[in-house]
C-alpha angles and dihedrals in degrees: 000000000000109000094008097101118045097202096060118100122213128200117227124211146147129246122190115214120211124222107292095015115139125216113210123198118177145160126239088259087078099050106028104058110114141205131175089293095055134253124352086235138186096277091057091048090052092047092054092048092047092048092052100033091119090063129083116277090249090054092048090051090050090052091051093050092045091050090047091051089049090050094055094039114185093352119110116256100260097207145017116282120223119177125170122180127185127178128203112231 
């Protein structure tokens, strides 16, 4: 959505990551899929990343996608999934 609508204003800032910190950027296709218990949600995403933070970024991403697929079960993924992870070394 960034840059798509001219009338929107965005705040700019700086965040300093410490060694081992992980930056997570994602689309709503990661957090909004639902099952009988509700949306997958941001807190579940953060829990999966925290639980697997000792793994490679690729492995963490795979864990998020696997957990998301388990969350929605046999349902079709309703939206595109974009997940970008970066780690400060």
